[in-house]
Backbone atoms as SQL, in Angstrom:
CREATE TABLE atoms (id INTEGER PRIMARY KEY, chain TEXT, resi INTEGER, resn TEXT, atom TEXT, x REAL, y REAL, z REAL);
INSERT INTO atoms VALUES
  (1, 'A', 1, 'UNK', 'N', 141.257, 12.115, -47.809),
  (2, 'A', 1, 'UNK', 'CA', 141.565, 11.676, -46.471),
  (3, 'A', 1, 'UNK', 'C', 140.289, 11.510, -45.644),
  (4, 'A', 2, 'UNK', 'N', 139.335, 12.417, -45.834),
  (5, 'A', 2, 'UNK', 'CA', 138.072, 12.343, -45.113),
  (6, 'A', 2, 'UNK', 'C', 137.334, 11.048, -45.437),
  (7, 'A', 3, 'UNK', 'N', 137.384, 10.616, -46.679),
  (8, 'A', 3, 'UNK', 'CA', 136.721, 9.391, -47.112),
  (9, 'A', 3, 'UNK', 'C', 137.294, 8.178, -46.382),
  (10, 'A', 4, 'UNK', 'N', 138.590, 8.126, -46.274),
  (11, 'A', 4, 'UNK', 'CA', 139.245, 7.003, -45.605),
  (12, 'A', 4, 'UNK', 'C', 138.886, 6.988, -44.114),
  (13, 'A', 5, 'UNK', 'N', 138.880, 8.140, -43.492),
  (14, 'A', 5, 'UNK', 'CA', 138.536, 8.226, -42.067),
  (15, 'A', 5, 'UNK', 'C', 137.092, 7.805, -41.834),
  (16, 'A', 6, 'UNK', 'N', 136.188, 8.265, -42.709),
  (17, 'A', 6, 'UNK', 'CA', 134.779, 7.885, -42.585),
  (18, 'A', 6, 'UNK', 'C', 134.614, 6.369, -42.708),
  (19, 'A', 7, 'UNK', 'N', 135.294, 5.777, -43.678),
  (20, 'A', 7, 'UNK', 'CA', 135.214, 4.331, -43.874),
  (21, 'A', 7, 'UNK', 'C', 135.733, 3.592, -42.641),
  (22, 'A', 8, 'UNK', 'N', 136.866, 3.997, -42.121),
  (23, 'A', 8, 'UNK', 'CA', 137.439, 3.347, -40.948),
  (24, 'A', 8, 'UNK', 'C', 136.553, 3.511, -39.710),
  (25, 'A', 9, 'UNK', 'N', 135.977, 4.682, -39.543),
  (26, 'A', 9, 'UNK', 'CA', 135.078, 4.913, -38.401),
  (27, 'A', 9, 'UNK', 'C', 133.822, 4.036, -38.502),
  (28, 'A', 10, 'UNK', 'N', 133.266, 3.909, -39.702),
  (29, 'A', 10, 'UNK', 'CA', 132.090, 3.059, -39.890),
  (30, 'A', 10, 'UNK', 'C', 132.421, 1.592, -39.652),
  (31, 'A', 11, 'UNK', 'N', 133.577, 1.155, -40.125),
  (32, 'A', 11, 'UNK', 'CA', 133.991, -0.235, -39.903),
  (33, 'A', 11, 'UNK', 'C', 134.145, -0.499, -38.404),
  (34, 'A', 12, 'UNK', 'N', 134.761, 0.425, -37.696),
  (35, 'A', 12, 'UNK', 'CA', 134.948, 0.274, -36.257),
  (36, 'A', 12, 'UNK', 'C', 133.601, 0.273, -35.525),
  (37, 'A', 13, 'UNK', 'N', 132.719, 1.174, -35.909),
  (38, 'A', 13, 'UNK', 'CA', 131.397, 1.246, -35.294),
  (39, 'A', 13, 'UNK', 'C', 130.608, -0.038, -35.539),
  (40, 'A', 14, 'UNK', 'N', 130.665, -0.555, -36.748),
  (41, 'A', 14, 'UNK', 'CA', 129.957, -1.792, -37.086),
  (42, 'A', 14, 'UNK', 'C', 130.522, -2.968, -36.284),
  (43, 'A', 15, 'UNK', 'N', 131.824, -2.973, -36.098),
  (44, 'A', 15, 'UNK', 'CA', 132.471, -4.026, -35.309),
  (45, 'A', 15, 'UNK', 'C', 131.959, -3.991, -33.864),
  (46, 'A', 16, 'UNK', 'N', 131.859, -2.797, -33.300),
  (47, 'A', 16, 'UNK', 'CA', 131.347, -2.656, -31.939),
  (48, 'A', 16, 'UNK', 'C', 129.902, -3.124, -31.838),
  (49, 'A', 17, 'UNK', 'N', 129.103, -2.855, -32.855),
  (50, 'A', 17, 'UNK', 'CA', 127.713, -3.304, -32.851),
  (51, 'A', 17, 'UNK', 'C', 127.632, -4.827, -32.848),
  (52, 'A', 18, 'UNK', 'N', 128.467, -5.475, -33.660),
  (53, 'A', 18, 'UNK', 'CA', 128.487, -6.934, -33.673),
  (54, 'A', 18, 'UNK', 'C', 128.943, -7.490, -32.323),
  (55, 'A', 19, 'UNK', 'N', 129.911, -6.836, -31.692),
  (56, 'A', 19, 'UNK', 'CA', 130.364, -7.275, -30.375),
  (57, 'A', 19, 'UNK', 'C', 129.245, -7.124, -29.339),
  (58, 'A', 20, 'UNK', 'N', 128.500, -6.041, -29.406),
  (59, 'A', 20, 'UNK', 'CA', 127.380, -5.839, -28.485),
  (60, 'A', 20, 'UNK', 'C', 126.298, -6.895, -28.703),
  (61, 'A', 21, 'UNK', 'N', 126.023, -7.210, -29.952),
  (62, 'A', 21, 'UNK', 'CA', 125.037, -8.250, -30.257),
  (63, 'A', 21, 'UNK', 'C', 125.503, -9.611, -29.737),
  (64, 'A', 22, 'UNK', 'N', 126.783, -9.889, -29.891),
  (65, 'A', 22, 'UNK', 'CA', 127.339, -11.149, -29.404),
  (66, 'A', 22, 'UNK', 'C', 127.227, -11.238, -27.879),
  (67, 'A', 23, 'UNK', 'N', 127.471, -10.127, -27.208),
  (68, 'A', 23, 'UNK', 'CA', 127.349, -10.081, -25.754),
  (69, 'A', 23, 'UNK', 'C', 125.911, -10.371, -25.326),
  (70, 'A', 24, 'UNK', 'N', 124.949, -9.754, -25.992),
  (71, 'A', 24, 'UNK', 'CA', 123.536, -9.999, -25.680),
  (72, 'A', 24, 'UNK', 'C', 123.173, -11.464, -25.928),
  (73, 'A', 25, 'UNK', 'N', 123.735, -12.033, -26.976),
  (74, 'A', 25, 'UNK', 'CA', 123.478, -13.435, -27.293),
  (75, 'A', 25, 'UNK', 'C', 124.041, -14.344, -26.199),
  (76, 'A', 26, 'UNK', 'N', 125.241, -14.035, -25.712),
  (77, 'A', 26, 'UNK', 'CA', 125.841, -14.839, -24.647),
  (78, 'A', 26, 'UNK', 'C', 125.030, -14.760, -23.356),
  (79, 'A', 27, 'UNK', 'N', 124.363, -13.640, -23.140),
  (80, 'A', 27, 'UNK', 'CA', 123.515, -13.489, -21.955),
  (81, 'A', 27, 'UNK', 'C', 122.150, -14.158, -22.126),
  (82, 'A', 28, 'UNK', 'N', 121.875, -14.655, -23.339),
  (83, 'A', 28, 'UNK', 'CA', 120.619, -15.340, -23.593),
  (84, 'A', 28, 'UNK', 'C', 119.502, -14.451, -24.081),
  (85, 'A', 29, 'UNK', 'N', 119.841, -13.289, -24.599),
  (86, 'A', 29, 'UNK', 'CA', 118.828, -12.346, -25.074),
  (87, 'A', 29, 'UNK', 'C', 118.768, -12.249, -26.598),
  (88, 'A', 30, 'UNK', 'N', 119.165, -13.282, -27.299),
  (89, 'A', 30, 'UNK', 'CA', 119.200, -13.184, -28.760),
  (90, 'A', 30, 'UNK', 'C', 117.802, -13.014, -29.363),
  (91, 'A', 31, 'UNK', 'N', 116.809, -13.712, -28.837),
  (92, 'A', 31, 'UNK', 'CA', 115.446, -13.581, -29.368),
  (93, 'A', 31, 'UNK', 'C', 114.892, -12.192, -29.099),
  (94, 'A', 32, 'UNK', 'N', 115.088, -11.701, -27.893),
  (95, 'A', 32, 'UNK', 'CA', 114.598, -10.365, -27.544),
  (96, 'A', 32, 'UNK', 'C', 115.297, -9.294, -28.386),
  (97, 'A', 33, 'UNK', 'N', 116.603, -9.449, -28.573),
  (98, 'A', 33, 'UNK', 'CA', 117.352, -8.498, -29.394),
  (99, 'A', 33, 'UNK', 'C', 116.859, -8.524, -30.828),
  (100, 'A', 34, 'UNK', 'N', 116.689, -9.715, -31.372),
  (101, 'A', 34, 'UNK', 'CA', 116.229, -9.841, -32.753),
  (102, 'A', 34, 'UNK', 'C', 114.860, -9.199, -32.939),
  (103, 'A', 35, 'UNK', 'N', 113.951, -9.458, -32.022),
  (104, 'A', 35, 'UNK', 'CA', 112.604, -8.866, -32.111),
  (105, 'A', 35, 'UNK', 'C', 112.666, -7.341, -32.006),
  (106, 'A', 36, 'UNK', 'N', 113.517, -6.852, -31.124),
  (107, 'A', 36, 'UNK', 'CA', 113.666, -5.402, -30.972),
  (108, 'A', 36, 'UNK', 'C', 114.248, -4.767, -32.228),
  (109, 'A', 37, 'UNK', 'N', 115.238, -5.421, -32.816),
  (110, 'A', 37, 'UNK', 'CA', 115.840, -4.902, -34.050),
  (111, 'A', 37, 'UNK', 'C', 114.820, -4.854, -35.186),
  (112, 'A', 38, 'UNK', 'N', 113.990, -5.881, -35.264),
  (113, 'A', 38, 'UNK', 'CA', 112.962, -5.913, -36.315),
  (114, 'A', 38, 'UNK', 'C', 111.952, -4.790, -36.098),
  (115, 'A', 39, 'UNK', 'N', 111.536, -4.591, -34.849),
  (116, 'A', 39, 'UNK', 'CA', 110.584, -3.513, -34.562),
  (117, 'A', 39, 'UNK', 'C', 111.179, -2.146, -34.887),
  (118, 'A', 40, 'UNK', 'N', 112.456, -1.943, -34.554),
  (119, 'A', 40, 'UNK', 'CA', 113.118, -0.680, -34.904),
  (120, 'A', 40, 'UNK', 'C', 113.186, -0.500, -36.410),
  (121, 'A', 41, 'UNK', 'N', 113.463, -1.570, -37.116),
  (122, 'A', 41, 'UNK', 'CA', 113.536, -1.528, -38.574),
  (123, 'A', 41, 'UNK', 'C', 112.205, -1.087, -39.161),
  (124, 'A', 42, 'UNK', 'N', 111.124, -1.631, -38.626),
  (125, 'A', 42, 'UNK', 'CA', 109.792, -1.284, -39.119),
  (126, 'A', 42, 'UNK', 'C', 109.465, 0.174, -38.811),
  (127, 'A', 43, 'UNK', 'N', 109.758, 0.611, -37.594),
  (128, 'A', 43, 'UNK', 'CA', 109.445, 1.980, -37.189),
  (129, 'A', 43, 'UNK', 'C', 110.284, 3.004, -37.943),
  (130, 'A', 44, 'UNK', 'N', 111.540, 2.696, -38.207),
  (131, 'A', 44, 'UNK', 'CA', 112.432, 3.638, -38.879),
  (132, 'A', 44, 'UNK', 'C', 112.276, 3.633, -40.392),
  (133, 'A', 45, 'UNK', 'N', 111.579, 2.636, -40.918),
  (134, 'A', 45, 'UNK', 'CA', 111.372, 2.504, -42.359),
  (135, 'A', 45, 'UNK', 'C', 112.692, 2.513, -43.130),
  (136, 'A', 46, 'UNK', 'N', 113.710, 1.905, -42.545),
  (137, 'A', 46, 'UNK', 'CA', 115.003, 1.876, -43.212),
  (138, 'A', 46, 'UNK', 'C', 115.124, 0.642, -44.094),
  (139, 'A', 47, 'UNK', 'N', 116.159, 0.640, -44.912),
  (140, 'A', 47, 'UNK', 'CA', 116.329, -0.422, -45.884),
  (141, 'A', 47, 'UNK', 'C', 116.640, -1.756, -45.210),
  (142, 'A', 48, 'UNK', 'N', 116.048, -2.796, -45.699),
  (143, 'A', 48, 'UNK', 'CA', 116.239, -4.129, -45.126),
  (144, 'A', 48, 'UNK', 'C', 117.537, -4.746, -45.591),
  (145, 'A', 49, 'UNK', 'N', 117.890, -4.490, -46.825),
  (146, 'A', 49, 'UNK', 'CA', 119.076, -5.118, -47.383),
  (147, 'A', 49, 'UNK', 'C', 119.767, -4.129, -48.310),
  (148, 'A', 50, 'UNK', 'N', 121.059, -4.107, -48.240),
  (149, 'A', 50, 'UNK', 'CA', 121.843, -3.219, -49.094),
  (150, 'A', 50, 'UNK', 'C', 123.125, -3.944, -49.481),
  (151, 'A', 51, 'UNK', 'N', 123.745, -3.482, -50.519),
  (152, 'A', 51, 'UNK', 'CA', 125.014, -4.040, -50.954),
  (153, 'A', 51, 'UNK', 'C', 126.033, -3.910, -49.818),
  (154, 'A', 52, 'UNK', 'N', 126.832, -4.940, -49.586),
  (155, 'A', 52, 'UNK', 'CA', 127.758, -4.936, -48.454),
  (156, 'A', 52, 'UNK', 'C', 128.769, -3.797, -48.547),
  (157, 'A', 53, 'UNK', 'N', 129.208, -3.467, -49.749),
  (158, 'A', 53, 'UNK', 'CA', 130.195, -2.411, -49.900),
  (159, 'A', 53, 'UNK', 'C', 129.565, -1.036, -49.623),
  (160, 'A', 54, 'UNK', 'N', 128.371, -0.832, -50.146),
  (161, 'A', 54, 'UNK', 'CA', 127.652, 0.419, -49.895),
  (162, 'A', 54, 'UNK', 'C', 127.378, 0.582, -48.409),
  (163, 'A', 55, 'UNK', 'N', 126.894, -0.495, -47.769),
  (164, 'A', 55, 'UNK', 'CA', 126.572, -0.445, -46.343),
  (165, 'A', 55, 'UNK', 'C', 127.821, -0.204, -45.501),
  (166, 'A', 56, 'UNK', 'N', 128.938, -0.793, -45.876),
  (167, 'A', 56, 'UNK', 'CA', 130.179, -0.608, -45.114),
  (168, 'A', 56, 'UNK', 'C', 130.638, 0.837, -45.126),
  (169, 'A', 57, 'UNK', 'N', 130.422, 1.510, -46.230),
  (170, 'A', 57, 'UNK', 'CA', 130.873, 2.904, -46.332),
  (171, 'A', 57, 'UNK', 'C', 129.869, 3.896, -45.742),
  (172, 'A', 58, 'UNK', 'N', 128.588, 3.675, -46.007),
  (173, 'A', 58, 'UNK', 'CA', 127.575, 4.675, -45.655),
  (174, 'A', 58, 'UNK', 'C', 126.905, 4.458, -44.304),
  (175, 'A', 59, 'UNK', 'N', 126.874, 3.240, -43.790),
  (176, 'A', 59, 'UNK', 'CA', 126.129, 2.944, -42.567),
  (177, 'A', 59, 'UNK', 'C', 127.071, 2.684, -41.402),
  (178, 'A', 60, 'UNK', 'N', 126.790, 3.320, -40.263),
  (179, 'A', 60, 'UNK', 'CA', 127.607, 3.100, -39.070),
  (180, 'A', 60, 'UNK', 'C', 127.147, 1.863, -38.299),
  (181, 'A', 61, 'UNK', 'N', 125.970, 1.353, -38.636),
  (182, 'A', 61, 'UNK', 'CA', 125.450, 0.145, -38.004),
  (183, 'A', 61, 'UNK', 'C', 125.220, -0.912, -39.090),
  (184, 'A', 62, 'UNK', 'N', 125.408, -2.180, -38.748),
  (185, 'A', 62, 'UNK', 'CA', 125.126, -3.241, -39.726),
  (186, 'A', 62, 'UNK', 'C', 123.643, -3.249, -40.083),
  (187, 'A', 63, 'UNK', 'N', 123.336, -3.673, -41.302),
  (188, 'A', 63, 'UNK', 'CA', 121.935, -3.763, -41.704),
  (189, 'A', 63, 'UNK', 'C', 121.292, -4.949, -40.990),
  (190, 'A', 64, 'UNK', 'N', 119.983, -4.951, -40.959),
  (191, 'A', 64, 'UNK', 'CA', 119.226, -5.932, -40.192),
  (192, 'A', 64, 'UNK', 'C', 119.577, -7.365, -40.572),
  (193, 'A', 65, 'UNK', 'N', 119.656, -7.657, -41.841),
  (194, 'A', 65, 'UNK', 'CA', 119.930, -9.035, -42.253),
  (195, 'A', 65, 'UNK', 'C', 121.296, -9.510, -41.760),
  (196, 'A', 66, 'UNK', 'N', 122.283, -8.623, -41.725),
  (197, 'A', 66, 'UNK', 'CA', 123.608, -8.989, -41.211),
  (198, 'A', 66, 'UNK', 'C', 123.548, -9.278, -39.714),
  (199, 'A', 67, 'UNK', 'N', 122.827, -8.435, -38.979),
  (200, 'A', 67, 'UNK', 'CA', 122.747, -8.608, -37.534),
  (201, 'A', 67, 'UNK', 'C', 121.971, -9.870, -37.162),
  (202, 'A', 68, 'UNK', 'N', 120.872, -10.124, -37.857),
  (203, 'A', 68, 'UNK', 'CA', 120.109, -11.338, -37.573),
  (204, 'A', 68, 'UNK', 'C', 120.898, -12.576, -37.957),
  (205, 'A', 69, 'UNK', 'N', 121.639, -12.496, -39.047),
  (206, 'A', 69, 'UNK', 'CA', 122.484, -13.613, -39.457),
  (207, 'A', 69, 'UNK', 'C', 123.575, -13.898, -38.441),
  (208, 'A', 70, 'UNK', 'N', 124.171, -12.846, -37.904),
  (209, 'A', 70, 'UNK', 'CA', 125.218, -13.013, -36.890),
  (210, 'A', 70, 'UNK', 'C', 124.647, -13.614, -35.609),
  (211, 'A', 71, 'UNK', 'N', 123.389, -13.302, -35.310),
  (212, 'A', 71, 'UNK', 'CA', 122.737, -13.870, -34.133),
  (213, 'A', 71, 'UNK', 'C', 122.294, -15.311, -34.377),
  (214, 'A', 72, 'UNK', 'N', 122.236, -15.695, -35.651),
  (215, 'A', 72, 'UNK', 'CA', 121.744, -17.020, -35.985),
  (216, 'A', 72, 'UNK', 'C', 120.256, -17.141, -35.726),
  (217, 'A', 73, 'UNK', 'N', 119.547, -16.031, -35.887),
  (218, 'A', 73, 'UNK', 'CA', 118.132, -15.975, -35.546),
  (219, 'A', 73, 'UNK', 'C', 117.277, -16.103, -36.801),
  (220, 'A', 74, 'UNK', 'N', 116.307, -16.995, -36.720),
  (221, 'A', 74, 'UNK', 'CA', 115.320, -17.153, -37.782),
  (222, 'A', 74, 'UNK', 'C', 113.961, -17.073, -37.129),
  (223, 'A', 75, 'UNK', 'N', 113.107, -16.221, -37.659),
  (224, 'A', 75, 'UNK', 'CA', 111.818, -15.951, -37.031),
  (225, 'A', 75, 'UNK', 'C', 110.907, -17.150, -36.987),
  (226, 'A', 76, 'UNK', 'N', 110.157, -17.231, -35.903),
  (227, 'A', 76, 'UNK', 'CA', 109.161, -18.280, -35.772),
  (228, 'A', 76, 'UNK', 'C', 107.748, -17.729, -35.875),
  (229, 'A', 77, 'UNK', 'N', 107.648, -16.399, -35.841),
  (230, 'A', 77, 'UNK', 'CA', 106.345, -15.765, -35.972),
  (231, 'A', 77, 'UNK', 'C', 106.527, -14.340, -36.475),
  (232, 'A', 78, 'UNK', 'N', 105.416, -13.747, -36.883),
  (233, 'A', 78, 'UNK', 'CA', 105.449, -12.374, -37.370),
  (234, 'A', 78, 'UNK', 'C', 105.659, -11.428, -36.192),
  (235, 'A', 79, 'UNK', 'N', 106.566, -10.474, -36.380),
  (236, 'A', 79, 'UNK', 'CA', 106.864, -9.506, -35.339),
  (237, 'A', 79, 'UNK', 'C', 106.560, -8.128, -35.884),
  (238, 'A', 80, 'UNK', 'N', 105.899, -7.314, -35.090),
  (239, 'A', 80, 'UNK', 'CA', 105.614, -5.960, -35.532),
  (240, 'A', 80, 'UNK', 'C', 105.023, -5.128, -34.423),
  (241, 'A', 81, 'UNK', 'N', 104.766, -3.900, -34.746),
  (242, 'A', 81, 'UNK', 'CA', 104.206, -2.978, -33.772),
  (243, 'A', 81, 'UNK', 'C', 102.770, -3.351, -33.444),
  (244, 'A', 82, 'UNK', 'N', 102.104, -4.048, -34.342),
  (245, 'A', 82, 'UNK', 'CA', 100.699, -4.379, -34.137),
  (246, 'A', 82, 'UNK', 'C', 100.483, -5.319, -32.953),
  (247, 'A', 83, 'UNK', 'N', 101.554, -5.897, -32.388),
  (248, 'A', 83, 'UNK', 'CA', 101.414, -6.777, -31.245),
  (249, 'A', 83, 'UNK', 'C', 100.947, -6.033, -30.000),
  (250, 'A', 84, 'UNK', 'N', 101.170, -4.736, -29.969),
  (251, 'A', 84, 'UNK', 'CA', 100.766, -3.965, -28.814),
  (252, 'A', 84, 'UNK', 'C', 99.808, -2.876, -29.264),
  (253, 'A', 85, 'UNK', 'N', 99.112, -2.318, -28.323),
  (254, 'A', 85, 'UNK', 'CA', 98.158, -1.261, -28.628),
  (255, 'A', 85, 'UNK', 'C', 98.900, 0.048, -28.864),
  (256, 'A', 86, 'UNK', 'N', 98.557, 0.728, -29.934),
  (257, 'A', 86, 'UNK', 'CA', 99.208, 1.993, -30.260),
  (258, 'A', 86, 'UNK', 'C', 98.671, 3.111, -29.367),
  (259, 'A', 87, 'UNK', 'N', 99.583, 4.000, -28.975),
  (260, 'A', 87, 'UNK', 'CA', 99.161, 5.159, -28.195),
  (261, 'A', 87, 'UNK', 'C', 98.516, 6.185, -29.129),
  (262, 'A', 88, 'UNK', 'N', 97.921, 7.203, -28.545),
  (263, 'A', 88, 'UNK', 'CA', 97.260, 8.249, -29.325),
  (264, 'A', 88, 'UNK', 'C', 98.262, 8.957, -30.238),
  (265, 'A', 89, 'UNK', 'N', 99.478, 9.254, -29.699),
  (266, 'A', 89, 'UNK', 'CA', 100.506, 9.933, -30.501),
  (267, 'A', 89, 'UNK', 'C', 100.953, 9.076, -31.680),
  (268, 'A', 90, 'UNK', 'N', 101.087, 7.766, -31.465),
  (269, 'A', 90, 'UNK', 'CA', 101.488, 6.880, -32.550),
  (270, 'A', 90, 'UNK', 'C', 100.415, 6.810, -33.630),
  (271, 'A', 91, 'UNK', 'N', 99.149, 6.826, -33.229),
  (272, 'A', 91, 'UNK', 'CA', 98.066, 6.808, -34.205),
  (273, 'A', 91, 'UNK', 'C', 98.079, 8.075, -35.049),
  (274, 'A', 92, 'UNK', 'N', 98.335, 9.207, -34.415),
  (275, 'A', 92, 'UNK', 'CA', 98.402, 10.481, -35.143),
  (276, 'A', 92, 'UNK', 'C', 99.576, 10.458, -36.110),
  (277, 'A', 93, 'UNK', 'N', 100.734, 9.948, -35.661),
  (278, 'A', 93, 'UNK', 'CA', 101.916, 9.891, -36.509),
  (279, 'A', 93, 'UNK', 'C', 101.673, 8.957, -37.703),
  (280, 'A', 94, 'UNK', 'N', 100.976, 7.848, -37.460),
  (281, 'A', 94, 'UNK', 'CA', 100.666, 6.919, -38.519),
  (282, 'A', 94, 'UNK', 'C', 99.741, 7.573, -39.552),
  (283, 'A', 95, 'UNK', 'N', 98.745, 8.277, -39.083),
  (284, 'A', 95, 'UNK', 'CA', 97.812, 8.940, -39.990),
  (285, 'A', 95, 'UNK', 'C', 98.501, 10.045, -40.767),
  (286, 'A', 96, 'UNK', 'N', 99.375, 10.801, -40.103),
  (287, 'A', 96, 'UNK', 'CA', 100.057, 11.915, -40.767),
  (288, 'A', 96, 'UNK', 'C', 101.035, 11.430, -41.817),
  (289, 'A', 97, 'UNK', 'N', 101.701, 10.305, -41.549),
  (290, 'A', 97, 'UNK', 'CA', 102.697, 9.804, -42.491),
  (291, 'A', 97, 'UNK', 'C', 102.062, 8.986, -43.601),
  (292, 'A', 98, 'UNK', 'N', 100.862, 8.473, -43.355),
  (293, 'A', 98, 'UNK', 'CA', 100.205, 7.651, -44.352),
  (294, 'A', 98, 'UNK', 'C', 100.801, 6.256, -44.408),
  (295, 'A', 99, 'UNK', 'N', 101.601, 5.889, -43.406),
  (296, 'A', 99, 'UNK', 'CA', 102.225, 4.568, -43.372),
  (297, 'A', 99, 'UNK', 'C', 101.789, 3.836, -42.122),
  (298, 'A', 100, 'UNK', 'N', 101.637, 2.535, -42.278),
  (299, 'A', 100, 'UNK', 'CA', 101.264, 1.715, -41.131),
  (300, 'A', 100, 'UNK', 'C', 102.517, 1.259, -40.415),
  (301, 'A', 101, 'UNK', 'N', 102.570, 1.457, -39.101),
  (302, 'A', 101, 'UNK', 'CA', 103.737, 1.017, -38.321),
  (303, 'A', 101, 'UNK', 'C', 103.641, -0.439, -37.986);
């Protein structure tokens, strides 16, 4: 029973995320949303693509490729954290993790 409830809750949560993305798109913020999602993806080091069935069960939010596809967004330039100057704390975190943000 717990498995079924978890699946239904994730499906509902993912639906709400798509509705929120659609709302942002209607307001004209699709590019800003897409860039923000990409930056979050890079910072969180989460998976870019996963099997739809696995993602539906395990993830409460749609994966990046699904969200960008729903927005109809295709990048025109490289987006990343390097566009802005890193703070001292971010530099320390980057050095400690051994990963470039």
